[in-house]
Every structure is written in structure tokens, then in C-alpha cells.
C-alpha positions as CSV (number, residue, x, y, z in Angstrom):
1,M,4.8,3.1,-1.8
2,Q,8.1,4.8,-1.7
3,G,11.0,5.1,-4.0
4,R,13.1,7.7,-5.8
5,F,11.8,11.2,-5.8
6,L,10.5,12.7,-9.0
7,R,11.7,16.0,-7.6
8,E,13.9,16.7,-4.7
9,P,11.9,16.9,-1.4
10,P,11.4,20.3,0.1
11,L,13.1,21.4,3.3
12,F,10.4,20.4,5.6
13,L,11.8,22.1,8.7
14,G,10.1,22.5,12.1
15,L,7.6,19.7,11.7
16,R,8.5,18.0,14.9
17,N,8.5,21.3,16.8
18,A,5.2,22.4,15.3
19,I,3.3,19.3,16.4
20,G,5.2,18.4,19.6
21,C,7.8,15.7,20.0
22,A,5.4,13.5,22.0
23,Y,3.2,13.1,19.0
24,F,5.9,11.9,16.6
25,R,7.4,8.6,17.8
26,L,7.8,5.1,16.4
27,L,5.1,3.0,18.0
28,A,5.2,-0.6,18.9
29,V,2.6,-2.6,17.0
30,P,-0.3,-3.1,19.4
31,G,-1.5,-6.6,19.9
32,W,-4.5,-7.5,17.9
33,S,-7.2,-9.9,18.9
34,N,-7.3,-13.1,16.8
35,S,-10.5,-14.3,18.3
36,R,-12.5,-12.9,15.4
37,D,-10.1,-14.3,12.8
38,M,-10.5,-18.0,13.4
39,D,-12.9,-18.2,10.4
40,L,-10.3,-17.0,7.9
41,P,-11.3,-18.6,4.6
42,P,-8.6,-20.3,2.6
43,L,-6.6,-18.0,0.4
44,Q,-7.5,-19.2,-3.0
45,L,-6.9,-17.9,-6.5
46,N,-9.8,-17.6,-8.9
47,S,-9.6,-20.6,-11.1
48,S,-10.8,-18.7,-14.2
49,L,-7.7,-16.5,-14.5
50,D,-5.9,-16.6,-17.8
51,P,-2.2,-16.4,-17.0
52,D,-1.0,-16.2,-20.6
53,R,-3.2,-13.2,-21.4
54,L,-2.2,-11.4,-18.2
55,A,1.5,-11.9,-19.0
56,R,1.0,-10.5,-22.6
57,D,-0.8,-7.4,-21.2
58,F,1.9,-6.8,-18.6
59,A,4.7,-7.3,-21.2
60,Q,3.0,-4.8,-23.5
61,D,2.0,-2.1,-21.0
62,G,4.2,-2.6,-18.0
63,R,1.1,-3.0,-15.9
64,V,-2.0,-5.1,-15.7
65,R,-5.3,-5.3,-13.7
66,I,-6.6,-8.7,-12.6
67,P,-10.3,-8.5,-11.5
68,A,-11.7,-11.2,-9.2
69,I,-8.2,-12.4,-8.2
70,L,-9.5,-14.1,-5.1
71,T,-12.7,-16.0,-4.4
72,N,-15.5,-13.5,-3.4
73,E,-15.8,-15.1,0.0
74,C,-12.1,-14.5,0.7
75,A,-12.1,-10.9,-0.6
76,V,-15.2,-10.0,1.6
77,W,-13.5,-11.5,4.6
78,W,-10.4,-9.4,4.1
79,H,-12.4,-6.2,3.7
80,D,-14.2,-6.9,7.0
81,H,-10.9,-7.8,8.7
82,L,-9.2,-4.6,7.7
83,R,-12.2,-2.5,8.8
84,Q,-12.1,-4.2,12.3
85,R,-8.4,-3.8,12.9
86,S,-7.5,-1.2,15.6
87,D,-3.7,-1.2,15.2
88,W,-3.5,1.1,12.2
89,R,-0.8,3.7,12.3
90,Q,-0.8,6.9,10.2
91,V,2.6,7.4,8.4
92,V,3.7,10.8,7.4
93,N,7.1,11.7,5.9
94,S,9.3,14.7,6.2
95,G,11.8,14.3,3.4
96,D,13.5,11.0,4.1
97,R,12.3,10.7,7.7
98,I,9.1,8.8,8.5
99,F,6.9,9.5,11.5
100,E,4.1,7.2,12.8
101,L,1.0,8.0,14.9
102,D,-1.6,5.6,16.1
103,R,-5.2,6.5,16.2
104,A,-5.3,7.1,19.9
105,T,-2.5,9.6,19.6
106,R,-4.2,11.5,16.9
107,Q,-7.4,11.7,18.8
108,G,-5.6,13.2,21.7
109,M,-4.0,16.0,19.7
110,R,-5.1,19.6,20.3
111,A,-6.8,21.5,17.5
112,E,-3.7,23.7,16.9
113,Q,-1.5,20.6,16.7
114,R,-3.8,19.0,14.1
115,Q,-3.7,22.2,12.0
116,A,0.0,22.4,12.2
117,L,0.3,18.9,11.0
118,E,-2.1,19.6,8.2
119,D,-0.2,22.7,7.1
120,A,3.1,20.9,7.1
121,V,1.8,17.9,5.1
122,Y,0.4,20.1,2.4
123,A,3.5,22.3,2.3
124,G,5.6,19.2,1.7
125,A,3.3,18.1,-1.2
126,R,3.6,21.3,-3.1
127,N,7.1,20.7,-4.5
128,G,8.3,17.3,-3.4
129,F,7.6,13.8,-2.4
130,Q,5.0,13.6,0.4
131,Y,2.5,11.1,1.7
132,R,0.0,10.5,4.4
133,Y,-2.0,7.3,4.9
134,E,-2.5,4.5,7.5
135,T,-0.7,1.2,7.4
136,I,-0.3,-2.2,9.1
137,R,3.0,-3.8,8.2
138,T,4.1,-7.4,8.1
139,P,7.7,-8.7,8.5
140,D,9.8,-9.5,5.5
141,G,11.7,-12.3,7.2
142,A,10.5,-15.9,6.6
143,A,11.0,-16.9,10.2
144,A,9.1,-13.9,11.6
145,R,6.2,-14.5,9.2
146,G,6.1,-18.1,10.1
147,A,6.0,-17.3,13.8
148,S,3.2,-14.7,13.4
149,D,-0.5,-15.5,13.8
150,D,-1.5,-12.2,12.1
151,P,-3.6,-13.0,9.0
152,L,-1.5,-10.4,7.1
153,A,1.6,-12.5,7.7
154,A,-0.4,-15.4,6.3
155,F,-1.2,-13.3,3.2
156,A,2.4,-12.4,2.7
157,R,3.4,-16.1,2.9
158,W,0.7,-17.1,0.4
159,M,1.9,-14.5,-2.0
160,S,5.5,-15.8,-1.7
161,Q,5.1,-19.5,-2.4
162,G,3.3,-22.2,-4.4
163,P,0.8,-21.5,-7.2
164,T,0.5,-17.8,-6.3
165,L,4.2,-17.1,-6.7
166,D,4.3,-19.2,-9.9
167,L,1.4,-17.1,-11.3
168,L,3.1,-13.8,-10.3
169,R,6.4,-14.9,-11.8
170,G,4.7,-15.8,-15.1
171,I,2.8,-12.5,-15.3
172,V,5.9,-10.3,-14.8
173,G,8.1,-12.6,-16.8
174,D,10.8,-13.0,-14.2
175,E,11.5,-16.4,-12.6
176,R,13.9,-14.7,-10.2
177,V,11.0,-13.3,-8.2
178,A,11.5,-14.9,-4.8
179,M,9.0,-13.2,-2.5
180,A,6.3,-10.6,-2.0
181,D,6.4,-8.2,0.9
182,A,3.0,-6.8,2.2
183,Q,1.3,-4.1,4.1
184,A,-2.3,-3.1,4.6
185,T,-3.1,0.5,3.7
186,A,-6.1,2.7,4.4
187,Y,-6.5,6.1,2.8
188,A,-9.0,8.4,4.6
189,P,-10.2,11.8,3.3
190,G,-7.1,14.0,3.0
191,D,-4.7,11.1,2.5
192,F,-2.5,10.9,-0.6
193,L,0.8,9.8,-2.1
194,T,2.7,12.1,-4.5
195,G,4.8,11.1,-7.5
196,H,7.6,8.5,-7.1
197,D,8.7,5.4,-9.0
198,D,9.3,2.8,-6.2
199,G,12.9,2.3,-7.2
200,V,15.0,1.7,-4.1
201,P,18.6,0.4,-4.3
202,G,19.0,-3.0,-2.7
203,K,15.3,-3.9,-2.5
204,N,15.4,-5.9,-5.7
205,R,11.9,-4.8,-6.7
206,V,10.6,-6.2,-10.0
207,A,7.0,-5.0,-9.7
208,A,4.5,-3.4,-7.3
209,Y,1.1,-4.7,-6.5
210,V,-2.1,-3.2,-5.0
211,L,-5.0,-5.5,-4.0
212,G,-8.1,-3.4,-3.8
213,L,-10.4,-4.3,-0.9
214,T,-13.1,-1.6,-0.9
215,P,-16.4,-2.9,-2.1
216,A,-17.6,0.2,-3.9
217,W,-15.7,3.4,-4.9
218,R,-16.5,6.4,-7.1
219,C,-13.8,8.0,-9.1
220,E,-14.9,11.4,-7.8
221,W,-13.8,10.4,-4.3
222,G,-10.2,10.4,-5.3
223,G,-7.7,7.8,-4.2
224,L,-6.9,7.0,-7.8
225,L,-3.8,5.2,-8.8
226,L,-2.2,7.6,-11.3
227,F,0.5,6.6,-13.8
228,H,2.5,9.6,-14.9
229,P,3.3,10.0,-18.6
230,E,6.9,10.1,-19.9
231,Q,5.8,12.8,-22.2
232,G,2.8,15.1,-22.3
233,D,0.4,15.7,-19.4
234,A,-2.3,12.9,-19.8
235,A,-2.0,10.6,-16.8
236,E,-3.7,7.2,-16.8
237,A,-6.0,6.8,-13.8
238,W,-7.1,3.5,-12.2
239,V,-10.2,3.7,-10.0
240,P,-10.0,1.4,-6.9
241,Q,-11.9,-1.8,-7.6
242,F,-12.9,-4.5,-5.1
243,N,-11.0,-7.8,-5.3
244,T,-8.8,-6.5,-8.1
245,L,-5.0,-7.0,-8.2
246,N,-3.1,-4.2,-9.9
247,I,0.5,-5.1,-10.9
248,F,3.0,-2.6,-12.4
249,S,6.7,-2.7,-13.2
250,V,9.3,-0.9,-11.1
251,P,10.5,1.7,-11.7
252,Q,7.4,3.4,-13.0
253,P,6.3,7.0,-12.0
254,H,3.0,6.9,-10.3
255,S,1.0,8.5,-7.4
256,V,-2.2,8.2,-5.4
257,S,-4.5,11.2,-5.7
258,E,-6.0,12.7,-2.5
259,V,-9.1,11.1,-1.1
260,T,-11.8,13.7,-0.9
261,R,-14.2,14.5,1.9
262,A,-17.0,13.0,-0.1
263,A,-15.6,9.5,0.5
264,P,-17.9,7.8,3.1
265,Y,-15.2,5.3,4.2
266,R,-11.5,4.6,3.8
267,R,-9.9,3.1,0.7
268,Y,-8.6,-0.2,1.8
269,A,-5.9,-2.3,0.1
270,I,-3.0,-4.7,0.6
271,T,0.1,-3.5,-1.2
272,G,3.7,-4.5,-1.6
273,W,6.4,-5.4,-4.1
274,L,7.5,-8.6,-5.9
275,R,11.2,-8.9,-5.2
276,R,14.1,-11.0,-6.4
277,G,16.1,-12.9,-3.7
278,P,17.7,-13.3,-1.4
279,V,14.7,-13.8,0.9
280,P,15.3,-12.3,4.3
281,G,15.7,-15.0,7.0
């Protein structure tokens, strides 16, 4: 998630030259095979949720965790789906610029190019806003979502209408929420997201959300959602939990800690923001 810097980003010069121009390019989204996705179970909220309690917790703390947000069958399907996708793209920033690499490109990089990228990413993280993780995005526009057969577009539509949208509006206490945008994310060992607050002028963000889709995760593996204190140095850490929806108000300083090499698999999630209108066409 991106927003205002907690500190000014460093002068991250020479990144493109260090790695090679051919390896930093915006990539067209590869086609994905929907033959394995015909058995997508209905997106359905857990009927045992207590909207009033969730709204009280959010109003009090500015954030709330919602375990078992989906039916278990649906959550398991989404985890399997994200693991099977091959169209992931690693996103890395250099200040305000964003670079994207698909998996095939990264596999073809020489050892010295990999090391140069590694050095540049960690240099950027020392004093400024820096991130590295994998993503699959969905369009914001209603027409593009409606025309897409990607299950992630179906998820974004589901979050933006009907009982789901009503639930989200009630939790955050804002009837002006008109839509949710969405992207799938995967954090592998070495991936992280430094401190920021998600506030972006013109995006009309009310709250951010993270739907955890990794069945088992240890806090020692990193990938923790950290909420930065306004005073003092005691951050609040949320460990990734399967089928748990985290919602927190925007702006709110937070980060994702680095995933360690001990993690045996990626940290999967679907993330985005609840936004006021107008809804893109």
C-alpha cells in the first residue's frame, strides 16, 4: 500500500543503470487460464458476523480484525487460486517511480544484476519509503471489471456492492463509501513495505483492508502488519491470519515487516482501499 511518506524518500539514483534497462519495464498482464477457475465457489460472507460490535471496535481503535470473514470453502479456494497464478509481477519503487518485473524476467537476470537490485532496494529502505512485493492488479473502472473474467475482478465487484458494501460502510461508519479497489499481493522472503499512511490526494480513501489468505503463519517469519505509534516506540503488530479481514482507517502510519528466509511459502493476501465516489466508469 502506498501513500504519503513518513520521511522523504532517498535519492535512489542509478537503479535502472545498475540492473539494466531491459529488466525494468512496465509489463502487459499475461493471459491467465480460467479453465481451472470454473469451480469458483460463491463469494459469501460468514453469517455469524456481528456488524455492530465490529463498528464499535473500529470507531474506538481506528482498526478492526474480522476472523472467518468468508466461508471456509471460499477462503481455501482463493488461497489455492493465488498459489496457481503465474501472472505475478514484482513491484519495486525508486522514490515516486514504480518498476515491475515478471517472474520470467527475474529468473533470467544474471547474478550481478540480482545483487545490484538487492543492494538498491535495501539502500532505499534505510531512510525513506521503499517496498518490494508481488502483485496482480484489477481495474478500478466498473465497465472494465464487468468485462473481465478474472476472479479477482469478481472479488472487487463483490466488495463494491450489495450486502458486502453495506457491511463495510457500517463498520467504517461512512455511507459515502462507494467502492473497494483490489489487488492480490504475495510477499516472499526479503519482501517488505516501509512506513507510510496510505493518504493520497484525489483517491478518496476512507480505510484500507487486507484479507489474509495464507493458511498458517508464524510471527517469527515476519510479514507482520505494523501500526506505528504517534508517540513512543511500541508498535502494534498483527500476524497474518487465514481468512481474516483487517480494516484500518486512512491516513494511519503502518508498514509490513520483512518476510524472513525461514518462511516456507509466500504471504498471500487481497488488499485495497474503501473509497468514496465517484466510481470510475
